[in-house]
C-alpha positions as CSV (number, residue, x, y, z in Angstrom):
1,M,-64.5,-314.7,-8.7
2,N,-62.5,-317.4,-6.9
3,G,-59.3,-316.2,-8.4
4,V,-59.9,-312.7,-7.1
5,K,-60.6,-313.9,-3.6
6,K,-57.4,-316.0,-3.6
7,V,-55.3,-313.1,-4.7
8,S,-56.9,-310.8,-2.1
9,K,-56.3,-313.3,0.7
10,D,-52.7,-313.9,-0.5
11,N,-51.9,-310.2,-0.6
12,K,-53.4,-309.5,2.8
13,V,-51.4,-312.2,4.6
14,F,-48.2,-311.3,2.7
15,H,-48.4,-307.5,3.2
16,I,-49.6,-307.5,6.8
17,S,-47.1,-310.2,8.0
18,L,-44.2,-308.5,6.2
19,G,-45.2,-305.1,7.5
20,F,-45.6,-306.4,11.1
21,S,-42.2,-308.2,10.9
22,I,-40.5,-305.0,9.6
23,I,-42.0,-302.9,12.4
24,I,-40.8,-305.3,15.1
25,V,-37.3,-305.5,13.6
26,L,-37.1,-301.7,13.3
27,W,-38.1,-301.4,16.9
28,G,-35.4,-303.9,17.8
29,I,-32.8,-301.8,15.9
30,L,-33.8,-298.3,16.6
31,A,-34.8,-298.7,20.3
32,Q,-32.8,-301.6,21.5
33,N,-33.2,-301.1,25.2
34,S,-37.0,-300.4,25.0
35,F,-37.5,-303.5,22.8
36,A,-35.3,-305.8,24.9
37,N,-37.0,-304.7,28.2
38,F,-40.5,-305.2,26.7
39,A,-39.6,-308.6,25.2
40,S,-38.0,-309.8,28.4
41,A,-40.8,-308.6,30.6
42,L,-43.4,-310.2,28.4
43,L,-41.5,-313.6,28.3
44,N,-41.0,-313.5,32.1
45,F,-44.7,-312.8,32.6
46,L,-45.7,-315.7,30.4
47,T,-43.2,-318.2,31.8
48,N,-44.0,-317.3,35.4
49,K,-47.8,-317.2,35.1
50,F,-48.3,-319.9,32.4
51,G,-45.4,-322.2,32.9
52,W,-47.9,-324.9,33.9
53,L,-49.7,-324.5,30.6
54,Y,-46.4,-325.0,28.6
55,L,-45.7,-328.2,30.6
56,I,-49.1,-329.7,30.3
57,S,-49.4,-328.8,26.6
58,M,-46.1,-330.3,25.6
59,L,-46.8,-333.5,27.4
60,S,-50.2,-333.7,25.8
61,F,-48.5,-333.4,22.4
62,V,-46.4,-336.5,23.2
63,I,-49.4,-338.5,24.4
64,F,-51.6,-337.5,21.4
65,A,-49.0,-338.4,18.8
66,L,-48.4,-341.8,20.3
67,A,-52.1,-342.4,20.6
68,M,-52.6,-341.6,16.9
69,A,-49.7,-343.9,16.0
70,F,-51.2,-346.8,17.8
71,S,-54.8,-346.2,17.0
72,K,-56.7,-347.7,14.1
73,Y,-55.9,-344.6,12.1
74,G,-52.1,-345.4,12.2
75,K,-52.4,-347.3,8.9
76,M,-54.1,-344.4,7.1
77,K,-52.2,-342.7,4.3
78,L,-51.4,-338.9,4.4
79,G,-52.8,-338.6,0.9
80,P,-55.0,-340.8,-1.3
81,D,-55.0,-344.5,-0.3
82,D,-52.9,-345.4,-3.3
83,S,-50.3,-342.6,-2.8
84,E,-46.6,-343.4,-2.2
85,P,-43.9,-341.4,-0.5
86,E,-42.2,-338.8,-2.7
87,Y,-38.8,-339.2,-1.1
88,S,-36.7,-342.1,0.1
89,T,-36.9,-342.7,3.9
90,V,-33.2,-341.6,4.3
91,S,-33.7,-338.3,2.4
92,W,-37.0,-337.7,4.1
93,F,-35.4,-338.1,7.5
94,A,-32.4,-336.0,6.5
95,M,-34.6,-333.1,5.4
96,L,-36.9,-333.1,8.4
97,F,-34.0,-333.5,10.8
98,G,-32.0,-330.6,9.2
99,A,-35.0,-328.3,9.3
100,G,-36.1,-329.3,12.8
101,M,-33.0,-328.8,14.9
102,G,-29.8,-329.8,13.2
103,I,-28.0,-326.5,14.0
104,G,-29.2,-326.6,17.6
105,L,-27.5,-329.9,18.2
106,V,-24.1,-328.5,17.1
107,F,-24.6,-325.3,19.1
108,W,-25.8,-326.9,22.4
109,G,-24.5,-330.6,22.1
110,L,-21.6,-329.9,24.4
111,A,-22.5,-326.5,25.9
112,E,-25.8,-327.6,27.5
113,P,-24.6,-330.7,29.4
114,I,-21.7,-328.8,30.9
115,S,-24.0,-325.9,31.8
116,H,-26.2,-328.3,33.9
117,F,-23.1,-330.1,35.2
118,V,-21.5,-326.9,36.7
119,S,-24.9,-325.6,37.9
120,P,-27.2,-328.5,38.6
121,L,-30.6,-328.4,40.3
122,G,-30.5,-330.1,43.7
123,A,-27.0,-331.5,43.4
124,E,-23.4,-330.6,44.1
125,P,-21.7,-329.1,41.0
126,G,-19.2,-331.5,39.4
127,S,-20.6,-334.5,41.3
128,V,-21.8,-337.9,39.9
129,E,-25.4,-336.7,40.6
130,A,-24.6,-333.6,38.5
131,V,-23.6,-335.8,35.6
132,D,-26.9,-337.7,35.9
133,F,-28.8,-334.4,36.0
134,A,-26.9,-333.0,33.1
135,M,-27.5,-335.9,30.8
136,K,-31.2,-336.5,31.8
137,S,-32.0,-332.8,31.4
138,S,-30.4,-332.6,28.0
139,F,-32.2,-335.7,26.8
140,M,-35.4,-334.2,28.1
141,H,-35.0,-330.9,26.2
142,W,-34.0,-332.5,22.9
143,G,-35.9,-335.8,23.0
144,F,-39.5,-336.7,22.5
145,H,-41.2,-333.4,23.5
146,P,-39.9,-331.1,20.8
147,W,-40.4,-333.6,18.0
148,A,-43.9,-334.4,19.2
149,N,-44.6,-330.7,19.2
150,Y,-43.5,-330.5,15.5
151,S,-45.6,-333.5,14.7
152,I,-48.9,-331.9,15.8
153,I,-48.8,-329.2,13.1
154,G,-47.0,-331.6,10.6
155,L,-49.6,-334.4,10.9
156,A,-52.6,-332.0,10.7
157,L,-51.3,-330.1,7.7
158,A,-50.1,-333.2,5.8
159,Y,-53.6,-334.8,6.4
160,F,-55.6,-331.8,5.3
161,Q,-53.2,-330.9,2.4
162,F,-52.9,-334.3,0.8
163,R,-56.0,-336.2,1.9
164,K,-58.5,-333.3,1.9
165,N,-56.8,-331.1,-0.8
166,T,-56.9,-327.9,1.4
167,P,-54.2,-325.2,0.9
168,G,-50.9,-325.5,2.8
169,L,-51.8,-323.0,5.4
170,I,-52.0,-323.4,9.2
171,S,-55.5,-322.0,9.1
172,S,-56.7,-324.9,6.9
173,I,-56.3,-327.2,9.9
174,F,-59.3,-325.7,11.5
175,T,-61.8,-326.3,8.7
176,P,-63.7,-329.1,10.7
177,L,-64.0,-326.8,13.7
178,L,-64.7,-323.3,12.2
179,G,-66.0,-324.1,8.7
180,E,-64.6,-322.9,5.4
181,E,-66.0,-319.4,5.6
182,R,-64.4,-318.5,9.0
183,V,-61.1,-320.2,8.0
184,N,-61.0,-317.9,4.9
185,G,-62.0,-314.9,7.1
186,P,-60.2,-312.7,9.7
187,I,-59.6,-315.6,12.1
188,G,-57.8,-317.7,9.5
189,K,-55.8,-314.7,8.3
190,L,-54.7,-313.9,11.9
191,V,-53.4,-317.5,12.4
192,D,-51.5,-317.4,9.1
193,I,-50.0,-313.9,9.9
194,L,-48.8,-315.1,13.3
195,A,-47.3,-318.2,11.6
196,V,-45.3,-316.0,9.2
197,F,-44.1,-313.7,12.0
198,A,-43.0,-316.7,14.2
199,T,-41.1,-318.1,11.3
200,V,-39.4,-314.9,10.3
201,A,-38.4,-314.0,13.8
202,G,-37.2,-317.5,14.7
203,V,-35.2,-318.1,11.6
204,A,-33.7,-314.6,11.4
205,T,-32.5,-315.0,15.0
206,S,-31.0,-318.4,14.5
207,L,-29.3,-317.2,11.3
208,G,-27.7,-314.4,13.2
209,L,-26.6,-316.6,16.2
210,G,-25.3,-319.2,13.7
211,T,-23.3,-316.6,11.9
212,L,-21.6,-315.8,15.2
213,Q,-20.7,-319.5,15.8
214,I,-19.4,-319.9,12.2
215,N,-17.3,-316.8,12.7
216,S,-16.0,-318.1,16.0
217,G,-15.0,-321.4,14.4
218,L,-13.3,-319.6,11.5
219,N,-11.4,-317.5,14.0
220,Y,-10.3,-320.5,15.9
221,L,-9.2,-322.5,12.9
222,F,-7.9,-319.8,10.5
223,N,-7.5,-316.7,12.7
224,I,-10.2,-314.9,10.6
225,P,-11.2,-312.0,12.8
226,E,-14.5,-311.8,14.6
227,T,-15.8,-308.6,13.0
228,A,-19.0,-307.2,11.7
229,L,-17.6,-307.2,8.1
230,V,-16.8,-310.9,8.3
231,Q,-20.2,-311.7,9.7
232,M,-21.9,-309.8,6.9
233,A,-19.8,-311.7,4.4
234,I,-20.9,-315.0,6.0
235,I,-24.6,-313.9,5.8
236,V,-24.2,-313.0,2.1
237,V,-22.6,-316.3,1.2
238,I,-25.2,-318.3,3.2
239,T,-28.0,-316.3,1.7
240,V,-26.8,-316.8,-1.9
241,I,-26.6,-320.6,-1.4
242,T,-30.0,-320.5,0.5
243,I,-31.8,-318.8,-2.3
244,W,-30.2,-320.9,-4.9
245,T,-31.2,-324.2,-3.2
246,A,-34.7,-322.9,-2.4
247,V,-35.3,-321.8,-6.0
248,S,-33.9,-325.1,-7.2
249,G,-36.8,-326.7,-5.3
250,I,-37.1,-329.5,-2.8
251,D,-36.1,-332.3,-5.2
252,K,-32.8,-330.8,-6.1
253,G,-31.5,-328.2,-3.7
254,I,-33.1,-328.9,-0.3
255,K,-32.9,-332.7,-0.7
256,L,-29.3,-332.6,-1.8
257,L,-28.3,-330.5,1.2
258,G,-30.3,-332.7,3.6
259,D,-28.4,-335.7,2.4
260,I,-25.0,-333.9,2.8
261,N,-26.0,-332.9,6.3
262,L,-26.9,-336.4,7.3
263,Y,-23.6,-337.9,6.1
264,L,-21.5,-335.1,7.6
265,A,-23.3,-335.3,11.0
266,S,-23.1,-339.1,11.1
267,G,-19.4,-338.9,10.3
268,L,-18.7,-336.3,13.0
269,L,-20.7,-338.2,15.5
270,I,-18.9,-341.5,14.8
271,L,-15.5,-339.8,14.8
272,C,-16.1,-338.1,18.1
273,A,-17.4,-341.4,19.7
274,V,-14.3,-343.2,18.6
275,I,-11.6,-340.7,19.6
276,G,-13.5,-339.4,22.6
277,P,-14.1,-341.2,25.9
278,T,-16.0,-344.1,24.4
279,L,-16.9,-346.1,27.5
280,P,-18.2,-343.0,29.4
281,I,-20.2,-342.1,26.3
282,I,-21.9,-345.5,26.3
283,N,-22.4,-345.4,30.0
284,N,-23.8,-341.9,29.9
285,F,-26.2,-342.9,27.1
286,T,-27.4,-346.0,28.9
287,N,-27.7,-344.4,32.3
288,G,-29.2,-341.2,30.9
289,I,-31.9,-343.1,28.9
290,G,-32.8,-345.0,32.1
291,L,-33.2,-341.8,34.1
292,Y,-35.0,-340.0,31.3
293,I,-37.6,-342.7,30.9
294,N,-38.0,-343.4,34.7
295,D,-38.6,-339.7,35.5
296,F,-40.4,-338.8,32.2
297,F,-43.8,-337.8,33.6
298,K,-42.4,-336.3,36.8
299,D,-40.0,-334.1,34.8
300,S,-42.6,-333.3,32.2
301,L,-44.9,-331.8,34.8
302,G,-42.3,-330.7,37.4
303,I,-43.0,-327.2,38.7
304,N,-43.0,-325.8,42.3
305,A,-46.2,-324.4,43.8
306,F,-44.3,-322.4,46.4
307,G,-40.6,-322.9,45.8
308,D,-38.1,-321.4,43.4
309,N,-38.9,-322.1,39.7
310,S,-36.0,-320.1,38.2
311,W,-34.3,-323.1,36.7
312,V,-37.5,-324.6,35.3
313,N,-38.5,-321.2,33.8
314,G,-35.0,-320.5,32.5
315,W,-34.4,-323.8,30.9
316,R,-37.4,-326.2,30.4
317,I,-40.2,-323.7,29.9
318,F,-37.9,-321.5,27.8
319,Y,-37.2,-324.5,25.6
320,W,-40.8,-325.5,25.4
321,A,-41.7,-322.0,24.3
322,W,-38.9,-322.0,21.7
323,W,-40.0,-325.3,20.2
324,I,-43.6,-324.0,20.0
325,A,-42.3,-320.9,18.3
326,W,-40.7,-323.1,15.6
327,A,-43.7,-325.4,15.2
328,P,-45.5,-323.5,12.4
329,F,-42.4,-323.5,10.2
330,V,-40.9,-326.9,10.9
331,G,-44.4,-328.6,11.1
332,S,-45.3,-327.1,7.7
333,F,-42.1,-328.2,6.1
334,I,-42.3,-331.7,7.5
335,A,-45.9,-331.9,6.2
336,R,-44.8,-330.7,2.7
337,I,-42.3,-333.6,2.4
338,S,-44.5,-336.4,4.0
339,K,-47.1,-337.1,1.3
340,G,-47.8,-340.8,1.0
341,R,-46.6,-341.8,4.5
342,T,-48.9,-343.6,6.9
343,V,-49.9,-341.8,10.1
344,R,-47.8,-344.5,12.1
345,E,-44.8,-344.1,9.8
346,F,-45.1,-340.3,10.1
347,I,-45.1,-340.4,13.9
348,A,-42.2,-342.9,14.1
349,G,-40.2,-340.9,11.5
350,V,-40.9,-337.5,13.0
351,I,-40.6,-338.3,16.7
352,L,-38.9,-341.6,17.6
353,V,-36.0,-341.6,15.2
354,P,-35.0,-337.9,15.5
355,A,-35.4,-338.1,19.3
356,L,-33.1,-341.1,19.6
357,V,-30.5,-339.5,17.3
358,S,-30.6,-336.3,19.4
359,I,-30.1,-338.3,22.6
360,V,-27.2,-340.2,21.1
361,W,-25.7,-336.8,20.0
362,F,-25.9,-335.4,23.5
363,A,-24.5,-338.5,25.0
364,V,-21.4,-338.2,22.7
365,F,-20.8,-334.5,22.8
366,G,-21.9,-334.1,26.4
367,S,-19.4,-336.7,27.4
368,L,-16.7,-335.0,25.5
369,G,-17.2,-332.0,27.7
370,L,-17.9,-333.7,31.0
371,N,-14.8,-335.9,30.6
372,L,-12.6,-332.8,30.8
373,A,-13.8,-331.9,34.3
374,D,-10.8,-333.4,36.1
375,E,-8.3,-332.0,33.5
376,V,-9.5,-328.4,33.3
377,G,-11.6,-327.9,36.4
378,L,-15.2,-326.7,37.0
379,E,-14.3,-323.0,36.5
380,V,-13.0,-323.5,33.0
381,L,-16.1,-325.6,32.1
382,A,-18.3,-322.9,33.5
383,E,-16.6,-320.3,31.5
384,A,-16.9,-322.4,28.3
385,A,-20.7,-322.9,29.0
386,Q,-21.1,-319.1,29.1
387,V,-19.9,-318.9,25.5
388,P,-21.7,-321.8,23.7
389,E,-20.6,-320.7,20.2
390,T,-16.9,-321.5,21.1
391,A,-17.3,-324.2,23.7
392,L,-17.2,-327.1,21.3
393,F,-14.1,-325.8,19.5
394,K,-12.3,-325.3,22.8
395,A,-13.1,-328.9,23.9
396,Y,-11.7,-330.3,20.6
397,E,-8.3,-329.0,21.8
398,Y,-8.0,-331.8,24.3
399,Y,-8.7,-334.6,21.7
400,P,-6.9,-336.0,18.7
401,L,-7.7,-334.6,15.2
402,T,-8.5,-331.2,16.6
403,K,-8.3,-329.3,13.3
404,V,-10.2,-332.0,11.3
405,L,-13.1,-332.0,13.9
406,S,-13.2,-328.2,13.9
407,L,-13.3,-328.0,10.1
408,I,-16.1,-330.7,9.8
409,T,-18.0,-328.8,12.5
410,I,-17.8,-325.5,10.6
411,V,-19.0,-327.1,7.3
412,L,-21.8,-328.8,9.2
413,L,-22.8,-325.6,10.9
414,T,-23.0,-323.9,7.5
415,T,-25.0,-326.7,5.7
416,F,-27.4,-327.0,8.7
417,F,-28.0,-323.3,8.6
418,I,-28.6,-323.3,4.9
419,T,-31.0,-326.2,5.3
420,S,-33.0,-324.4,8.0
421,S,-33.0,-321.1,6.0
422,N,-34.1,-322.6,2.7
423,S,-36.7,-324.7,4.4
424,A,-38.0,-321.5,6.0
425,T,-37.8,-319.6,2.7
426,F,-39.9,-322.3,1.1
427,V,-42.5,-322.4,3.9
428,L,-42.8,-318.6,4.0
429,G,-43.4,-318.7,0.2
430,M,-46.2,-321.2,0.9
431,F,-47.7,-319.2,3.7
432,T,-47.8,-316.0,1.6
433,S,-49.0,-317.6,-1.6
434,Q,-52.3,-318.9,-0.3
435,G,-50.8,-322.3,0.7
436,D,-49.4,-323.1,-2.7
437,L,-47.2,-326.2,-2.2
438,N,-44.9,-325.0,-4.9
439,P,-44.5,-321.2,-4.3
440,S,-43.1,-319.0,-7.0
441,N,-39.3,-318.4,-7.2
442,S,-39.9,-314.7,-6.8
443,K,-41.6,-315.2,-3.4
444,K,-38.8,-317.6,-2.2
445,F,-36.2,-315.1,-3.4
446,L,-37.9,-312.2,-1.6
447,W,-38.2,-314.1,1.7
448,G,-34.6,-315.2,1.5
449,I,-33.5,-311.6,1.1
450,V,-35.8,-310.5,4.0
451,L,-34.4,-313.1,6.4
452,A,-30.9,-312.1,5.5
453,L,-31.5,-308.4,6.0
454,F,-33.3,-309.0,9.3
455,A,-30.4,-311.1,10.6
456,A,-27.8,-308.7,9.4
457,A,-29.6,-305.6,10.9
458,L,-30.2,-307.3,14.2
459,L,-26.6,-308.6,14.4
460,L,-25.2,-305.1,13.8
461,S,-27.5,-303.6,16.4
462,G,-27.1,-306.3,19.0
463,G,-30.8,-307.0,19.0
464,L,-30.6,-310.8,18.2
465,Q,-31.3,-312.0,21.7
466,A,-34.2,-309.6,22.2
467,L,-35.8,-310.8,18.9
468,Q,-35.4,-314.4,20.1
469,T,-37.1,-313.5,23.4
470,A,-39.9,-311.6,21.5
471,S,-40.5,-314.4,19.0
472,I,-40.9,-316.9,21.9
473,A,-43.3,-314.7,23.7
474,A,-45.2,-313.9,20.5
475,A,-45.6,-317.6,19.9
476,F,-47.7,-318.1,23.1
477,P,-51.0,-318.1,21.1
478,F,-49.7,-321.1,19.2
479,I,-50.2,-323.2,22.3
480,F,-54.0,-322.8,21.7
481,V,-53.6,-323.2,17.9
482,M,-51.9,-326.6,18.5
483,L,-54.3,-327.8,21.2
484,F,-57.3,-327.0,18.9
485,A,-55.4,-328.6,16.0
486,M,-55.5,-331.9,17.9
487,V,-59.2,-331.6,18.4
488,S,-59.7,-330.8,14.7
489,V,-57.6,-333.8,13.6
490,V,-59.6,-336.2,15.8
491,K,-62.9,-334.8,14.5
492,A,-61.6,-335.2,10.9
493,F,-60.2,-338.7,11.5
494,K,-63.6,-339.9,12.9
495,E,-65.2,-339.1,9.6
496,E,-62.8,-341.5,7.8
497,N,-64.2,-344.9,6.9
498,I,-61.6,-346.9,8.9
């Protein structure tokens, strides 16, 4: 009987989530304007009316994670008391970092700081105050908040999967609150279906946008044309490698790529710090950290009651919504690779270290861009910020080893994208196989193909941005999923004999 129930549940989540995703994508392809207008209106409504909720929720994730790390539960293992980590600390960090935001750092590392620099909030464009604003805002958007957001789902899932032996499903987190019967019923299925959709939409969008950036880099470096045919070829190559590494499993494919990512990213970071404006990089890092920490709570909750909130809505709240949209996928993958870690080790590894690396990254690449202000002028920087996929390659022209830096960046973009895609393929396999921590190769293969087809179709139809907007809007319910996840974790922890 149990076997029958499992199959039934698995099939429902799989078929409904896949069908729902296909309907949304077809809408985005066949009725682009209708879809884009609806998605944009929905996101504007949510950010305008519920911006305060995004701000309060994201700050609460940071506070909760730190409270858990420093509590008496910090020494508790995510698994049996005698369990040990499955992966070395370096490989563990490489995998969670690659899945969490690796590609975003390459895409926005230079483009975001110069965007804030040429259009700062409450400062003169191009001024010293604009530099301060640019670095502080970039640190804020890529620092502690997004990683704390990932840690909520990650910590809850790792605890319930490995210490309580529940399935690897988002719905399993709520067993202490809802009971097993409700978790296995319609409420639990709805949560799992939403998680699948958020993952498919988010990853397909990013795969498409990343394809554009890789194509731009190849055009810059080798004069390969920026055409639909080339972009389809890039998607095919990435998909083949993605499926191969996902089918190889975490130990072989995903771990190997994660290690390659870490070495490539470290090499690029060090190289740019050495050949770039080294002293301004160090000063921007030092000053930016000070501003970031000093204004942490003010910026975390900063929203006008009567004034203009267009910048806050367009940047901060948009980012917070985007990170929440990625939380089911990244949190689930982080949980899957974190068995045997203590709660304190998990929080430090998932929040503190990646946040610090992200901040260093923005200090280096942001300074590469801001350093060009006197040489090229604000107008040129503003134009570069409008096309983030090419901004980094254009900035390299003003520094030594241009071709080398561009080539490393293209390879890094590709490996980061493959890492995100195969992590997503693995997680989607788990979500649609009743939480099986080692989903079948056929499921991983199918989801790899689905993601590629979605990305290709949306790329050809021009619907990528609309799908990104829709996925962020659709992830709104996950605010409540994550808030209740914190309550569920506290309730479960209190039952531990610690």
